[in-house]
N, C-alpha and C positions, 0 to 999 in steps of 0.2 A: 238448343234454341238459339236463334240469332239475336243480335242486338235489336233488330226490328221487332222481333217477338217480345222481348223484354220491354221495349218502349211501348208496344201496343198494350200489354197488360198493365204497365204502370199508368198509362193514360186512362185506360178503362176504369181501373180502381180509383184514380184521382177524380174522375168526372162522375162515375156512377156509385162509388162507394161499394160497400158489401151488398151484393145482390140479394143475399138471404142470410139470416142469422140462425135459422132453424136447421138442425142437423138433417142429413138425408134420411128419408124414411127407412130405406133398407138398412142403413147403419144402426138405427134405433132397434130395428127388428132383430139383428144378429148380435148386438153388443153384449147381451147376457151370456154369451158363450166365451167371452174374453176372460183370461185369468185376472184375479184381483191385482190392482196396481200394475197393470200391464205396461210394458215399454212399447209405445206405439209410434210408428212413423207415418205421417200423413203426407203422401207424395202429391205434389201439385196442389197443396191445401189452401193456397191463396189467402183469403181474408179470415180463414180460421173457423168457419161455421161448424165443421165436424170436430176439429181439434179442441175447441173451447168446450163443447158439450162433453167430449170424452174426458177432458181434464176435470170438469166439474163432477165427474163420477169417480175421481181418485186415480185416474190413469196418468202416466208420465208420457206426455205427448211432445213430439218434435214435428214441426212443419218444414218441409223442404219445398221451395218454390223459387221461380226465377224473378218474381216481381217484388222489389223492395217496398213498393207502395202497398201491395197486398199484405206483406208481412208486417208492415207498420200498422195497418188496420187490424190485423190479427192480434198484435201485442196490445193495442189500445183496447180492443174488445175483451181480451183476457184480463187486463187490469180492471176494467169496469165490472167484470164478472167475478173478480177476486180469485182467479186461478192462475197457475203458472204454466206457461208453455215455452218451449224453446223454438227458435226459428233459425233456419239456415237458408241463405240466399245462394242458389246454385243453378247453373245451366246444366241440366241433366243430359243434354246431348254431348257435353264435353267433360262432365264430371261424374264419377261414380256415385252411387247412392251412399249415404252415410253408413259407416260401419255398424254392424249389429253386434250381438244378435238382438233382433227385434222380436217381441212376442206377437205383434200384430203389425201388418202394413195395411193402410187404408189408401185406396186409389179410386177416386171418384172423378170421372169425366176428364181424365188426363191421359191422353193417348200417346204413348211412347212404347211401341211394341218391343223395342230392343231392351227395355228395362226388365221384362219378365224373367229372363235367366238371372238377373241380378237380385230380383226379389227372392228367388230360391236360395241364393248365396247369403243374403243378409238376414233372412228369417231363421230363428232357432229351429231345430228339429221339432216338429209338432206345432210350429207357429202358424198363425192364421193370416190369410190375405182376404180382405174385403174389396171386391172389385166391381165397378159399375161403369159401363160405357154405353152411350147411345149407339144404335145401329142405323143402317141406311134406311130402314123403314120409317125412322123418325122424321125423315124429310117429307113424308106424306102429310104431316100436321104442323111441322116446325121448320123454320128457315135455318135455325142454328142448332147445333154446330154444322158447318158446311161439310161436304162429303169427305175431304181428307182427314177429318177428325172423327170419323164414324167407323164402327166395325161392320163388316159384312154380316148379314144374317147367318147365324151358325158359327161364326168365326171364334167367338169367345171360348167355346169348348176346346177348340184346337190350341188356342193361345195358352190355356191353363192345363194342357195335357200332362205336365209333369207333377201337378198337384193332385191331391185327393179332393174331389169336389163334394162338399158337404151339402151345399145348396147351389143349384145352377138353373137359371131360368131366363127366358127371353120373352118380353111382352111389353104392353103398355103399363107404365108405372102410374101411381096415384098423382105424380107431378105432371103427367101428361106427355112423357117422353117414351119412345120405344127403346128399351134398354136391355142389355145383357147384365144380369146381376149374379154375383157368385160369392159364396163364402167357401174358400179353399184352404186346404191345410198342407203344409210341407210334410212329406212323409218323415216319420221318425227314423 
C-alpha cells in the first residue's frame, strides 16, 4: 500500500472510529473449528472487531494492518474488553506476512491477491484460512467497496485453488453484501 492509502485509512479511523465492534457473522459460524488457544493472524484487521472477539475466546491473536490509527483503536478496545492482542503495523505490499506458523489466518474484506501464496507459507500444515471478500455483484446494492477491491464472481475458488475448501460459497450475506466466503485448510 502507498503512503496515500495509509493516510486514507488513518483519516477514516480517526474520523469514523470503528465501524463495527461485532465480529463477522461468517467468522462466528466457523470459529468452532479452530483449535483451542489457536495462534491467529488477522490480516488487514483494522480496529480489531474480529481479533478482540477471538481473543475473548482464548485465542492468541495478532493483527497486521497498515493503519496505526486502526491499530490504536484495536488496542484500546482490547484493553476495554480485558483481552490481549498483538498488533503489527505493516505495508503488506512491501513487507512479507509475519512469520508463522499460524494455526489460523483471518482475512476479511482485505484484497491483496499476491498474499495468497504467502498464506500457504505461513500457515502450519492443516492450518485454516477464513476468507471473505465482496464480489462485483455487490455493486448492485452497495457503492462500497469500489470495483478494484472486489472479486469477480467465481474468482474466489480459483484464488484458493491450492487449499482444501471446507466451506466455499458465494451469495448475499446477512450483512447485505454479496460475498465469497470460505473456510479453507492448508493440506497436511
